C-alpha positions as CSV (number, residue, x, y, z in Angstrom):
1,M,25.8,23.4,3.9
2,I,26.6,23.0,0.2
3,S,29.6,20.9,0.9
4,Y,27.6,18.8,3.3
5,L,25.0,18.1,0.6
6,A,27.7,17.3,-2.0
7,K,29.2,14.7,0.3
8,R,25.8,13.1,0.9
9,L,25.1,13.0,-2.8
10,L,28.4,11.4,-3.6
11,M,27.9,8.8,-0.9
12,M,24.6,7.8,-2.5
13,I,26.3,6.5,-5.7
14,P,28.2,3.5,-4.2
15,L,25.3,2.8,-1.9
16,L,22.9,2.6,-4.9
17,I,25.3,0.3,-6.8
18,G,25.6,-2.0,-3.8
19,I,21.8,-2.2,-3.4
20,T,21.3,-3.0,-7.1
21,L,24.1,-5.7,-7.0
22,I,22.6,-7.5,-4.0
23,S,19.1,-7.3,-5.4
24,F,20.2,-8.6,-8.8
25,V,21.9,-11.6,-7.3
26,V,19.0,-12.4,-5.0
27,I,16.4,-12.2,-7.7
28,H,18.4,-14.6,-10.0
29,L,19.0,-17.0,-7.2
30,A,15.3,-17.5,-6.7
31,P,14.0,-20.8,-8.3
32,G,12.5,-20.6,-11.8
33,E,13.0,-18.3,-14.8
34,P,10.7,-16.1,-16.9
35,T,10.9,-18.7,-19.7
36,D,9.2,-21.3,-17.4
37,L,5.9,-19.4,-17.5
38,Q,6.0,-19.5,-21.3
39,T,7.0,-23.1,-21.8
40,D,5.8,-25.2,-18.9
41,L,2.1,-25.0,-20.0
42,N,2.9,-25.3,-23.7
43,P,3.1,-29.0,-24.7
44,K,4.8,-28.0,-28.0
45,A,7.7,-26.2,-26.2
46,S,10.9,-28.1,-27.0
47,A,14.2,-27.8,-25.3
48,E,15.5,-25.9,-28.3
49,M,12.7,-23.4,-27.9
50,R,13.5,-22.9,-24.3
51,E,17.1,-22.3,-25.1
52,R,16.2,-19.7,-27.7
53,L,14.0,-17.9,-25.2
54,R,16.9,-17.8,-22.7
55,E,19.2,-16.4,-25.4
56,R,16.6,-13.8,-26.3
57,Y,16.4,-12.6,-22.7
58,G,20.1,-12.9,-22.2
59,L,19.7,-15.5,-19.4
60,D,22.2,-17.9,-21.0
61,Q,25.1,-15.6,-20.1
62,P,27.0,-15.6,-16.7
63,L,25.4,-13.6,-14.0
64,Y,28.2,-11.0,-13.8
65,V,27.9,-10.4,-17.5
66,Q,24.1,-9.9,-17.2
67,Y,24.6,-7.5,-14.3
68,G,27.3,-5.6,-16.2
69,Q,25.0,-5.2,-19.2
70,W,22.1,-4.2,-17.0
71,L,24.2,-1.6,-15.1
72,G,25.4,-0.1,-18.4
73,R,21.8,0.3,-19.6
74,I,20.8,1.9,-16.2
75,A,23.7,4.4,-16.5
76,R,22.0,5.5,-19.7
77,L,18.6,5.5,-18.0
78,D,17.5,2.5,-20.1
79,F,15.6,0.1,-17.9
80,G,15.1,-2.3,-20.8
81,E,11.9,-4.1,-22.0
82,S,9.5,-6.0,-19.8
83,F,9.4,-9.8,-20.2
84,A,5.6,-9.6,-20.2
85,Q,3.7,-10.3,-23.3
86,D,3.3,-6.6,-24.1
87,H,7.2,-6.1,-24.1
88,R,6.7,-2.5,-23.2
89,P,9.6,-0.4,-21.9
90,V,10.0,-0.8,-18.2
91,F,10.5,2.9,-17.6
92,A,7.2,3.7,-19.3
93,K,5.3,1.1,-17.1
94,I,6.9,2.5,-13.9
95,V,6.1,6.2,-14.9
96,E,2.5,5.3,-15.3
97,R,2.3,3.8,-11.8
98,L,4.8,5.9,-9.8
99,P,2.7,9.0,-9.2
100,V,0.0,7.0,-7.4
101,T,2.5,5.4,-5.0
102,I,4.2,8.7,-4.4
103,L,0.9,10.4,-3.7
104,I,-0.2,7.8,-1.2
105,N,3.1,7.8,0.6
106,L,3.2,11.6,0.8
107,L,-0.3,11.6,2.2
108,S,0.7,8.9,4.7
109,I,3.8,10.9,5.8
110,A,1.7,14.0,6.2
111,A,-0.9,12.2,8.2
112,I,1.8,10.7,10.4
113,L,3.4,14.0,11.1
114,V,0.1,15.9,11.7
115,V,-1.2,13.3,14.1
116,A,1.8,11.6,15.7
117,V,3.8,14.7,16.7
118,P,0.9,16.5,18.7
119,L,-0.1,13.1,20.1
120,G,3.4,12.4,21.4
121,I,3.7,15.9,22.8
122,L,0.4,15.7,24.7
123,S,1.2,12.3,26.0
124,A,4.6,13.5,27.3
125,V,3.2,16.7,28.9
126,R,0.3,14.7,30.5
127,R,2.4,11.8,31.5
128,N,0.5,9.0,33.4
129,S,-2.8,10.8,32.8
130,P,-5.9,8.9,31.4
131,F,-5.1,10.4,28.0
132,D,-1.6,9.1,28.1
133,R,-2.7,5.6,29.2
134,A,-5.5,5.5,26.5
135,T,-3.0,6.5,23.7
136,T,-0.5,3.9,25.0
137,V,-3.2,1.2,24.7
138,L,-4.0,2.3,21.1
139,V,-0.4,2.5,20.2
140,F,0.4,-1.0,21.3
141,A,-2.7,-2.2,19.4
142,G,-1.4,-0.4,16.3
143,F,2.0,-2.1,16.7
144,A,0.4,-5.5,17.0
145,M,-2.1,-5.2,14.2
146,P,-0.9,-6.4,10.8
147,S,-1.6,-3.9,8.0
148,F,-3.2,-6.5,5.7
149,W,-5.6,-7.7,8.5
150,L,-6.6,-4.1,9.2
151,A,-7.2,-3.5,5.5
152,L,-9.4,-6.5,5.3
153,L,-11.4,-5.5,8.4
154,L,-11.9,-2.0,7.1
155,M,-12.9,-3.2,3.6
156,D,-15.5,-5.6,5.1
157,Y,-17.0,-3.3,7.7
158,L,-16.7,0.2,6.2
159,G,-16.8,-0.8,2.6
160,V,-19.0,-3.9,2.2
161,R,-21.4,-3.7,5.2
162,L,-21.8,0.0,5.7
163,G,-20.9,1.1,2.1
164,L,-19.1,4.2,3.3
165,F,-15.9,3.8,1.3
166,P,-15.0,2.1,-2.0
167,I,-12.9,-1.0,-1.6
168,A,-11.0,-1.2,-4.9
169,G,-9.4,1.1,-7.4
170,L,-8.9,4.8,-7.5
171,K,-11.9,5.8,-9.7
172,S,-15.6,5.0,-9.8
173,I,-17.5,3.8,-12.8
174,G,-18.4,6.8,-15.0
175,F,-15.5,8.8,-13.6
176,E,-14.9,10.6,-16.9
177,Y,-18.5,11.9,-16.9
178,L,-18.1,13.7,-13.5
179,G,-17.3,17.3,-13.1
180,L,-13.8,18.4,-11.9
181,G,-14.9,18.8,-8.2
182,A,-16.7,15.5,-8.3
183,Q,-13.6,13.8,-9.8
184,I,-11.3,15.2,-7.1
185,W,-13.7,14.1,-4.4
186,D,-14.1,10.6,-6.0
187,V,-10.3,10.1,-5.9
188,I,-10.1,11.4,-2.3
189,H,-12.9,9.0,-1.4
190,H,-11.0,6.1,-2.8
191,L,-7.7,7.1,-1.1
192,I,-9.1,7.4,2.5
193,L,-8.8,3.7,3.4
194,P,-5.5,3.0,1.7
195,V,-3.8,6.1,3.2
196,F,-5.2,5.2,6.7
197,V,-3.9,1.7,6.4
198,S,-0.5,2.9,5.2
199,A,-0.2,5.5,8.0
200,F,-1.6,3.5,10.9
201,G,1.5,1.6,11.9
202,G,3.6,4.8,11.5
203,L,1.3,6.8,13.7
204,A,1.8,4.3,16.5
205,G,5.5,4.3,16.2
206,F,6.1,8.0,15.7
207,S,3.8,9.0,18.6
208,R,5.9,6.8,20.9
209,Y,9.2,8.2,19.6
210,M,7.9,11.7,20.0
211,R,6.7,11.0,23.6
212,S,9.9,9.4,24.7
213,N,12.0,12.2,23.2
214,M,9.8,14.9,24.8
215,L,10.1,13.2,28.2
216,E,13.8,13.2,27.9
217,V,14.1,16.8,26.7
218,I,11.7,18.3,29.3
219,R,13.9,16.9,32.1
220,Q,16.9,18.9,30.8
221,D,18.3,21.8,32.8
222,Y,17.6,24.4,30.2
223,I,13.9,23.6,30.3
224,L,14.0,24.0,34.1
225,T,15.8,27.3,33.6
226,A,13.2,28.5,31.0
227,R,10.4,27.7,33.4
228,A,12.2,29.4,36.3
229,K,12.3,32.6,34.2
230,G,8.5,32.6,34.1
231,L,8.1,31.8,30.4
232,P,4.6,30.5,29.5
233,E,4.4,26.7,29.4
234,S,3.4,26.7,25.7
235,Q,6.5,28.7,24.8
236,V,8.7,26.3,26.9
237,I,7.2,23.2,25.2
238,Y,6.8,24.4,21.6
239,R,9.8,26.7,21.3
240,H,12.5,25.3,23.5
241,A,11.7,21.6,23.9
242,L,10.0,20.6,20.6
243,R,13.0,21.6,18.4
244,N,15.4,19.3,20.2
245,A,12.8,16.5,20.6
246,L,12.2,16.5,16.8
247,L,15.9,15.6,15.9
248,P,15.6,11.8,16.4
249,V,12.1,11.8,14.8
250,I,13.5,13.4,11.7
251,T,16.0,10.7,11.4
252,I,13.5,7.9,12.0
253,L,11.2,9.6,9.4
254,G,13.9,9.2,6.7
255,L,14.4,5.6,7.7
256,S,10.7,4.9,7.5
257,V,10.5,5.6,3.8
258,P,11.6,2.1,2.8
259,G,8.8,0.7,5.0
260,L,6.2,2.9,3.4
261,I,7.3,2.0,-0.1
262,G,7.5,-1.7,0.8
263,G,4.0,-1.5,2.4
264,S,2.7,-0.2,-0.9
265,V,2.9,-3.8,-2.2
266,I,0.5,-5.0,0.5
267,F,-2.2,-2.3,0.4
268,E,-2.1,-1.6,-3.3
269,T,-2.6,-5.3,-4.0
270,I,-5.4,-5.6,-1.4
271,F,-7.2,-2.4,-2.6
272,A,-6.4,-3.1,-6.3
273,I,-4.7,0.3,-6.7
274,P,-2.7,0.7,-9.9
275,G,0.5,1.8,-8.2
276,M,4.1,0.7,-8.2
277,G,3.5,-1.8,-5.4
278,K,0.9,-3.6,-7.4
279,L,3.1,-3.5,-10.5
280,F,6.0,-5.0,-8.4
281,Y,3.8,-7.8,-7.2
282,D,2.7,-8.7,-10.7
283,G,6.3,-8.6,-11.9
284,V,7.4,-11.0,-9.1
285,M,4.6,-13.4,-10.0
286,M,5.7,-13.3,-13.6
287,R,9.4,-13.3,-12.8
288,D,9.8,-10.2,-14.9
289,Y,13.5,-9.5,-14.1
290,P,13.8,-6.1,-15.9
291,L,10.6,-4.8,-14.3
292,I,11.5,-6.0,-10.8
293,M,15.0,-4.5,-11.0
294,G,13.6,-1.2,-12.4
295,I,11.1,-0.9,-9.5
296,L,13.8,-1.8,-7.0
297,V,16.1,0.9,-8.4
298,I,13.3,3.5,-8.3
299,G,12.4,2.4,-4.7
300,A,16.1,2.6,-3.7
301,V,16.5,6.1,-5.2
302,L,13.3,7.3,-3.4
303,T,14.6,5.8,-0.2
304,L,18.0,7.5,-0.6
305,I,16.3,10.8,-1.4
306,G,14.1,10.4,1.7
307,N,17.2,9.8,3.8
308,L,18.8,12.9,2.2
309,F,15.9,15.0,3.1
310,A,16.1,13.7,6.7
311,D,19.8,14.6,6.8
312,I,18.9,18.1,5.5
313,G,16.2,18.5,8.1
314,Y,18.6,17.3,10.7
315,A,21.2,19.8,9.6
316,L,18.7,22.6,9.6
317,A,17.5,21.7,13.1
318,D,20.9,21.2,14.5
319,P,23.6,23.7,13.3
320,R,26.4,21.4,14.7
321,I,25.7,18.9,12.0
322,R,26.3,21.2,9.0
323,R,29.3,22.9,10.7
324,S,31.0,19.6,11.2
């Protein structure tokens, strides 16, 4: 198992470098530069001033030189300074926003697993029943419904019209004057809608994956043998069938991490949540190259870690993986 983990960790290094290289090139190929935002609306900005700004930010150098310098700083865990007016360190800005995004994504993954796995099992066990057909309709609706549209609907109906949930931010006015229990509930109250929107699409997908895997597993000969021995149906399903049916779901769960992180940009912007997704959106609008690359690196690392955990879970569930 240790050698398996060591190989997976070593494979992450060239993969991370490749991700950063492609991201760096794509970002710099986009039209416009950070200096345009500072000079286009300034009638006194001369060509010489623009060139000085480009030299200050290192944009006058060839692209491969810029990438080499950036990669050298990243190797020292130096993400550079933001191109924004505050010129704060990129790492400090990300550290402020990262816990919120991780919290929402962890809650979304937990909600997906808690709801989708039992839902898929029940749909497979009760195949073609009214319950199975009803969940199928809901699942297809979840696949077809854009997350931003769902967020706007929930904000309008549950937030504005009924006033059941707050529609922006993570804290209410006067949060600092509340007691500890009231503060915890206030944060939870603000997180309900964003977590639901983040997890809704995943719930639909994972429940279908779980259903199809269970349908395939319960047709296997060893399941028929377990039933022929007179084992209780619950033991056949949850002890013999579930473990093998979870293997593809574990893999898909690791691959879904990029989608959850990418979706943070949408719902954090809509709900005005001060997370990494909102920070990334603001950085793109300002063409803040160091900030964008810093967030992409953090997102890539989190994605690779998620895939690593998926591989570990796969190896724990299937001894053949770690033995090979």
